[in-house]
Every structure is written in structure tokens, then in C-alpha cells.
C-alpha positions in Angstrom: -65.7 -9.2 96.7 -65.3 -11.2 93.5 -62.5 -13.1 91.9 -62.8 -15.0 88.6 -61.3 -18.4 87.7 -61.1 -19.1 84.0 -60.6 -22.8 83.0 -58.3 -22.8 79.9 -56.3 -25.9 80.2 -58.1 -28.2 77.7 -56.4 -29.5 74.7 -59.3 -29.6 72.3 -58.5 -33.0 70.8 -61.6 -32.9 68.5 -60.3 -29.8 66.8 -57.4 -31.9 65.5 -55.0 -29.0 65.6 -51.5 -28.2 66.9 -53.0 -25.0 68.3 -54.4 -25.3 71.8 -58.2 -24.8 71.9 -58.4 -21.4 73.6 -56.0 -19.8 71.1 -58.1 -20.7 68.1 -59.4 -17.5 66.6 -62.7 -15.9 65.9 -62.4 -12.8 63.7 -58.6 -13.0 64.2 -59.0 -12.8 68.0 -58.3 -15.9 70.2 -61.3 -17.5 71.9 -59.8 -16.8 75.3 -59.5 -13.2 74.4 -63.2 -12.9 73.8 -63.8 -14.5 77.3 -61.4 -12.2 79.1 -62.8 -9.1 77.3 -66.3 -10.2 78.6 -64.9 -10.4 82.1 -63.2 -7.0 82.0 -66.5 -5.2 82.7 -67.0 -7.0 86.0 -66.0 -5.3 89.3 -63.5 -7.9 90.6 -60.3 -8.2 92.4 -58.4 -10.7 90.2 -58.8 -13.0 87.2 -57.0 -16.3 87.5 -56.5 -18.4 84.4 -55.8 -22.1 84.6 -53.4 -23.2 81.8 -52.6 -26.7 80.7 -52.0 -27.9 77.2 -49.4 -25.7 75.5 -49.3 -23.6 78.7 -46.3 -21.6 77.6 -48.1 -20.4 74.5 -51.2 -19.5 76.4 -49.1 -17.6 79.0 -47.2 -15.7 76.3 -50.6 -14.6 74.9 -51.8 -13.7 78.4 -48.9 -11.2 78.9 -51.2 -8.6 77.4 -53.8 -9.2 80.1 -53.7 -8.3 83.9 -54.3 -11.9 85.0 -52.7 -14.5 87.3 -51.9 -17.8 85.7 -51.6 -21.3 87.3 -50.7 -24.6 85.7 -52.8 -27.8 85.5 -49.9 -30.0 84.4 -52.1 -33.1 84.0 -55.6 -32.5 82.9 -57.8 -34.5 85.2 -61.1 -32.6 84.9 -62.7 -29.3 85.9 -62.7 -30.1 89.6 -59.0 -30.8 89.4 -58.4 -27.5 87.6 -60.0 -25.6 90.5 -57.9 -27.7 93.0 -54.8 -26.5 91.1 -55.8 -22.8 91.7 -57.1 -23.3 95.3 -54.0 -22.1 97.0 -54.4 -18.6 95.4 -57.8 -18.2 97.2 -56.8 -19.7 100.5 -57.6 -16.6 102.6 -60.1 -15.1 100.2 -63.4 -14.1 101.9 -65.8 -13.7 98.9 -67.2 -15.1 95.7 -65.3 -17.1 93.1 -66.9 -17.1 89.7 -65.7 -20.0 87.5 -66.0 -19.5 83.7 -65.0 -21.8 80.8 -62.2 -20.4 78.7 -63.7 -21.9 75.5 -67.0 -20.0 75.5 -66.5 -16.8 73.6 -70.2 -16.0 73.2 -70.9 -15.4 76.9 -71.8 -11.8 77.5 -70.5 -9.6 80.3 -74.1 -8.6 81.0 -75.0 -12.2 81.7 -72.1 -12.7 84.1 -72.8 -9.4 85.9 -76.5 -10.3 86.3 -75.7 -13.8 87.5 -73.3 -12.4 90.2 -75.9 -9.8 91.3 -78.5 -12.6 91.6 -76.1 -14.7 93.6 -75.5 -12.0 96.1 -79.2 -11.0 96.4 -80.2 -14.6 96.9 -77.5 -15.0 99.6 -76.5 -18.2 97.8 -73.6 -20.4 98.7 -73.5 -21.7 95.1 -75.2 -20.4 92.0 -75.3 -22.3 88.7 -75.9 -20.8 85.3 -78.5 -23.1 83.6 -80.5 -23.2 80.5 -83.2 -25.3 78.8 -82.5 -27.2 75.6 -84.9 -29.3 73.4 -81.9 -31.4 72.4 -79.5 -31.3 75.4 -76.8 -33.4 73.6 -73.6 -33.7 75.6 -74.6 -31.2 78.4 -74.7 -32.2 82.0 -78.3 -32.4 83.4 -79.6 -30.5 86.4 -81.1 -33.1 88.8 -83.8 -31.8 91.1 -85.9 -33.1 94.0 -89.0 -31.2 95.0 -87.7 -28.4 92.7 -84.5 -28.1 94.7 -81.2 -28.7 92.9 -79.6 -31.9 94.3 -76.9 -32.5 91.7 -75.6 -32.4 88.2 -75.1 -35.6 86.1 -72.6 -35.4 83.2 -74.1 -36.7 80.0 -71.8 -39.8 79.8 -72.9 -40.8 83.4 -76.7 -40.2 82.8 -79.3 -42.9 82.9 -81.7 -43.0 80.1 -84.3 -41.3 82.2 -81.8 -38.6 83.2 -81.0 -38.0 79.6 -84.6 -36.7 79.0 -84.0 -33.8 81.4 -84.0 -30.5 79.4 -82.4 -28.3 82.0 -78.7 -28.3 81.5 -75.6 -27.0 83.2 -74.0 -24.2 81.2 -70.6 -24.4 83.1 -70.5 -21.0 84.9 -70.6 -21.0 88.7 -70.5 -18.6 91.6 -69.1 -20.1 94.8 -68.8 -18.6 98.3 -65.2 -19.8 98.5 -64.8 -20.3 102.3 -67.9 -22.5 102.3 -67.1 -24.5 99.2 -63.3 -25.1 99.4 -63.9 -28.0 101.8 -65.9 -29.7 99.1 -62.9 -29.9 96.7 -61.2 -32.4 99.0 -64.3 -34.6 98.8 -64.3 -34.9 95.0 -63.8 -38.4 93.6 -62.9 -39.6 90.1 -65.2 -42.7 90.0 -67.0 -41.8 86.8 -66.9 -42.6 83.1 -64.1 -40.1 82.4 -62.1 -41.0 85.6 -61.8 -37.3 86.3 -62.6 -34.9 89.1 -65.8 -33.2 88.1 -66.5 -29.7 89.5 -70.2 -30.5 89.1 -69.9 -33.0 91.9 -69.6 -30.1 94.3 -73.4 -29.6 93.8 -74.3 -32.9 95.4 -71.8 -32.3 98.2 -73.3 -28.8 98.9 -76.8 -30.2 98.9 -75.8 -32.8 101.5 -74.3 -30.0 103.6 -77.5 -28.1 103.5 -76.0 -25.1 101.7 -78.1 -22.7 99.7 -77.9 -23.7 96.0 -79.6 -21.5 93.4 -79.6 -21.2 89.6 -79.7 -18.3 87.2 -81.4 -19.1 83.9 -79.7 -18.2 80.7 -82.5 -17.3 78.2 -80.3 -17.7 75.1 -78.4 -21.0 75.4 -76.2 -20.1 72.4 -74.2 -17.9 74.8 -73.0 -21.0 76.5 -71.7 -22.6 73.3 -68.2 -24.0 73.9 -65.8 -24.6 71.1 -64.9 -28.3 71.0 -64.6 -29.0 67.2 -64.4 -27.1 63.9 -68.2 -27.1 63.5 -68.5 -25.3 66.9 -65.8 -22.8 65.7 -67.7 -22.1 62.5 -71.0 -21.7 64.4 -69.4 -19.3 66.9 -68.0 -17.3 64.0 -71.5 -17.1 62.4 -73.3 -16.1 65.6 -70.7 -13.4 66.4 -71.1 -12.1 62.9 -74.9 -12.2 63.1 -75.0 -10.2 66.3 -72.5 -7.7 64.9 -74.5 -7.1 61.7 -77.8 -6.7 63.5 -76.3 -4.0 65.8 -74.8 -2.2 62.8 -78.1 -2.2 61.0 -79.9 -1.0 64.1 -77.5 1.9 64.2 -78.2 3.0 60.6 -75.7 1.0 58.5 -76.9 -0.6 55.3 -75.8 -4.2 54.9 -76.8 -5.3 51.3 -76.4 -9.0 51.9 -75.9 -10.2 55.5 -75.3 -13.8 54.3 -72.1 -12.8 52.5 -70.8 -10.0 54.8 -68.5 -10.6 57.8 -67.9 -7.8 60.3 -66.2 -8.2 63.7 -68.0 -6.9 66.8 -65.0 -4.7 67.4 -65.9 -2.6 64.3 -67.5 0.8 64.6 -69.3 2.0 61.5 -71.2 5.3 61.1 -74.8 5.8 59.9 -75.6 5.8 56.1 -72.6 3.8 55.3 -73.3 1.0 52.8 -71.6 -2.4 53.0 -71.7 -4.4 49.8 -71.5 -8.2 49.5 -68.2 -10.0 50.0 -66.9 -7.6 52.5 -64.8 -8.9 55.4 -63.9 -6.6 58.3 -62.0 -7.8 61.4 -60.3 -6.4 64.5 -60.7 -2.8 65.5 -62.0 -0.9 62.5 -63.6 2.5 62.6 -65.5 3.7 59.5 -67.2 7.1 59.3 -70.7 7.9 57.9 -71.8 8.0 54.2 -69.1 5.6 53.1 -69.3 2.8 50.5 -67.4 -0.4 51.4 -67.2 -3.3 48.9 -68.1 -5.3 47.2 -65.3 -7.7 48.0 -63.3 -5.4 50.4 -61.1 -6.9 53.1 -60.1 -4.7 56.0 -57.9 -5.9 58.8 -57.7 -3.5 61.8 -56.6 -1.5 63.4 -57.9 0.7 60.6 -59.6 4.1 60.6 -61.6 5.3 57.6 -63.1 8.8 57.5 -66.5 9.8 56.2 -67.7 10.0 52.6 -65.0 7.6 51.4 -65.2 4.4 49.3 -63.3 1.2 49.3 -64.0 -1.1 46.4 -62.6 -4.6 45.9 -59.5 -3.7 47.9 -57.4 -4.8 50.9 -56.5 -2.5 53.8 -54.5 -3.4 56.9 -53.3 -1.4 59.9 -53.6 2.0 58.2 -55.7 5.1 58.2 -57.9 6.6 55.4 -59.2 10.1 55.5 -62.5 11.7 54.4 -63.6 11.8 50.8 -61.1 9.2 49.6 -61.6 6.7 46.8 -59.7 3.4 47.2 -59.7 0.7 44.5 -60.7 -1.3 42.8 -57.8 -3.8 43.4 -55.8 -1.5 45.7 -53.6 -2.8 48.5 -53.1 -0.4 51.5 -50.5 -2.1 53.8 -49.4 -1.6 57.3 -48.4 1.8 58.5 -49.9 3.9 55.7 -51.7 7.2 56.3 -54.0 8.3 53.5 -55.2 11.9 54.0 -58.2 13.8 52.8 -59.5 13.6 49.2 -56.9 11.0 48.0 -57.4 8.7 45.1 -55.6 5.3 45.2 -56.7 3.4 42.1 -56.5 0.0 40.5 -53.4 -2.2 41.2 -51.8 0.4 43.4 -49.9 -0.9 46.5 -49.1 1.5 49.3 -46.9 0.3 52.2 -45.8 2.3 55.2 -46.3 5.6 53.3 -48.1 8.9 53.7 -50.2 10.3 50.9 -51.2 14.0 51.5 -54.4 15.8 50.8 -55.6 15.7 47.2 -52.9 13.3 46.0 -53.7 10.8 43.3 -52.1 7.5 42.5 -54.6 6.1 40.0 -52.9 3.2 38.3 -50.4 0.3 38.6 -47.9 1.8 41.1 -45.9 0.7 44.2 -45.4 3.3 46.9 -43.3 1.9 49.7 -41.7 3.9 52.6 -42.7 7.1 50.9 -43.7 10.5 52.2 -45.9 12.0 49.5 -47.2 15.4 50.2 -50.4 17.1 49.0 -51.7 17.4 45.5 -49.1 15.1 44.0 -49.9 13.2 40.8 -48.4 9.8 40.7 -48.2 8.5 37.1 -49.2 5.0 36.1 -46.4 2.5 36.8 -44.5 4.6 39.3 -42.3 2.7 41.7 -40.5 3.9 44.8 -37.5 1.5 44.9 -37.1 1.5 48.7 -35.2 -1.7 49.3 -31.5 -2.3 48.9 -31.1 -6.0 48.4 -27.3 -5.9 49.1 -27.5 -4.1 52.5 -31.0 -5.1 53.4 -31.8 -1.5 54.2 -35.0 0.4 53.3 -34.8 4.1 52.5 -37.4 6.8 52.1 -38.7 8.6 49.0 -40.1 12.1 49.5 -42.3 13.7 46.9 -43.2 17.3 47.8 -46.4 19.2 47.2 -47.5 19.8 43.6 -44.9 17.4 42.1 -45.7 14.7 39.6 -44.2 11.5 38.3 -44.5 10.3 34.7 -45.7 6.9 33.6 -43.3 4.0 34.3 -40.8 6.1 36.4 -38.6 4.6 39.1 -37.4 6.6 42.1 -34.4 5.0 43.7 -34.5 5.9 47.4 -33.2 7.8 49.3 -34.4 10.6 47.0 -36.5 13.8 47.1 -38.6 15.2 44.3 -39.1 18.8 45.4 -42.1 21.2 45.2 -43.8 21.4 41.8 -41.0 19.3 40.2 -41.7 16.5 37.6 -40.2 13.2 36.7 -40.3 12.4 33.0 -42.0 9.2 31.9 -39.8 6.2 31.7 -37.1 7.7 33.9 -35.0 5.9 36.5 -34.2 8.7 38.9 -31.3 8.4 41.4 -30.7 12.0 42.4 -32.9 14.7 43.9 -35.0 16.7 41.5 -35.0 20.4 42.4 -38.1 22.6 42.8 -39.9 23.4 39.5 -37.5 21.3 37.5 -38.0 18.3 35.3 -35.9 15.2 36.0 -35.1 13.0 33.0 -33.1 9.8 33.3 -33.5 7.7 30.1 -31.6 7.1 26.9 -32.1 9.5 24.0 -34.5 8.0 21.5 -33.0 7.0 18.2 -34.6 5.9 15.0 -32.9 3.2 13.0 -33.8 1.3 9.9 -34.8 -2.3 10.6 -32.7 -5.0 8.9 -34.2 -6.0 5.6 -36.8 -3.2 5.7 -37.8 -1.6 2.4 -37.0 2.1 2.0 
């Protein structure tokens, strides 16, 4: 049996931010979310998250996750954090895995393999360790006759201990009933005046318990976010891994150094991603597409096959097959672009449906509109959906085969029926019947200019 304890109480002082550390985002997804998603694949009974700094904000975020929360009102170290949660494990007969909430690169495979090793070795305590040429601020693994006898935090290391290359990654498996006694033995007589969870190692050694370590081959997985440089590095490493996976799966990335794609994205083979593209959150793109250059896509977004998105911005919408978007188009939340649609330069679509074969090629705003198939939207068309006096938004319906002329304004609520047309320059306030032309503009007059010669 396994339960997981996530330590997420830290303030992150070195980030110099009003946002608590674990809620800082990588690809618009909080650090803590990456950690919890990695834990989701483990077969476990419960995930407990220790909250501290800005705990109410963290708890609000955690409403979307099936976790138990506990408060560490005063942050007095990692050992103290486990003490705050100990009552939740009082009768638990199994393994407690402790994971840092600020390590978004840790893989579920690593955690699963470590737990399997812990059980196979019949360990009472297993540490995740790694070897670094420059250990920096990591705690050092202290051994005697190859047996682990303790962990020394960097600030408490002697000069000799600082030369040790094997470091503590900060993930542990404890057999809870054997280790809970050690929590009461922790002392705060150290440089930080905190209760270190790492001090349990020395206590366990003195008790003759079975201590083992599982080696992390790629130490970058253990990278914790403590400052803005760490955050940037995590972003870069997440992106690198994502791009490599996509290229392995048949996606062409023209310039990986200028392309950013979230690991949540799913892109089909033979799609080409041009420089300057930024894709984040859950985005699904089909095969044989062309994305970019300079495309920004915020998920959730679905884009079908054989479509192109050039120098455009798409958020929370769907794009069908054989569509051409851009350049300089803006597809906003709630839009559904069907098959074979053309959305051209400086066209904004918001919360609207565009049916099969419809074209809006130039300089238009289409908001809260239901536009059916094979409609031609003339340059400069505006669906005036917002009543500034009442604050209400109304729908414009343009039926199949209809068209709007250049610089026409449709005042919603309004319907342009099948195969009807709106004349260029019209401000239309009433429905246009089927197969009819709606004209709403002054009659043109020709007058002599003052002082003009005849």
C-alpha cells in the first residue's frame, strides 16, 4: 500500500513574487500541477499535500485534484512539514512516499521504479540520489563502508563533506510504522534552525533499519524551482523534451531554438512547425498541417489535418480540416471553425461558428455569430453583438450561401437568410429574407464642390 505526501508549503523567497512558489507556471500550468500529474500514474491510496505560504490560494487550486490538504502554518523545515501531516497516517500500514512540490521535472516512471525497488529490497527507507560534478546547494549522502549513515545539508557540511558528489534529490520512501517514531527525535540544532527530514536517515541507521538508495540517472529531473533562473531552466528542459518527442513521432520542427510547445500537445506526423511558434496547454493538431511562423496557440484547441495557421493567435477553439488561418487572424474562445474555412488577415472571430467552406478573408469582426456553410464575409464586416446600454450580447445568424458586402455592419440580434446578400456599406438592423438584397445606406448624391470650375 502506498500513500504520497507532497511538500508544497514553501514561500519561494528568492522568486521575489507575490505568487507562492508552487503556483508559478510552466507552459501556463502551475509547478504543483506538473508534480501531481506525475503522481497520478502511481497506484496509491491517497495524495496528501502540505500547504503553507498562501495556503488558501493553493487549496483553491487543489479543488480540481482528488487530494487531501494539511496546513503547515509556520514553515520550520521539511521534517516539520511531515510532522504536520503525521496524524493522517497514524494507523497506516504501508509506504509513504515524500515528494517536493517544486520539482516539476520528476517523471512518473522514476517514482514508480523507485517504489518498486523499495519494495523489492524490503527497505525501511529508500532515498532518491544522484551524482553531480558540481553539487551546489544539495545535501550530501554520507556513507561508511558503503552504507548510508546520514545526509548533511549543504550549509552544515564541512569542507571535506562538500566534496561528496552523491546528493540527496529529495524524494523518499518510508515504511511509515517504522519511521514515525523518528519524527519525534528530530532536532532543530542546525544552521537553519529547522527540523530536517534528512535527519531521519541518521536516526534510522542508528536503529539498524534497512536504508537503501535508488539512483537517478538524469539529475535534471530533480531540479527544484527556487528562483527565476530555475524557472527558466525548467521551462527550457520541458520544451526540449517535448520537441524531441514530437520530432521522433514525425513532426518537423524547423528551428527548435525558437519553438515552444507544451508536453500536453499532440501533433500528427508530417506537420511542419515554423519558427516563433508558441503552443501551450492541451492542443491537438492533425497531420500535414503548417503552423507558423509566429503562431500562438493556447489550448484547449483542436486543429484538424491539412490546415495552416500563419502568424495568428488561437485560444480555446476548434479548427477543422483543410482550413487556412491568417496571417494576423485572431480566433478567440468558444469558436468552432469547420472544414475548408478561410479566415484571413486581421479577422477576429469570437465565440462563433463558421460552417464548411465559409470565407472571411479580410478585416472583419465576427462575434457571437452562427455563420453557416459557404458564406462569403466581405472585407470590413462587423457583427455588432454588444449593447453598451444593457450590457447584453446578441447573436447574428448568417445562413448558407449568403454574403455580406464590404464595410457592412450587422446589428444583432439579426438573421441573414439563405442566399441573401447585404450590400456594401450597409448598417443592417432587420432580418434579410432568403434570396433578397439588404441595403441600408443613404442614396448617393453628386454635388458641385464650392468654388469648383464648371
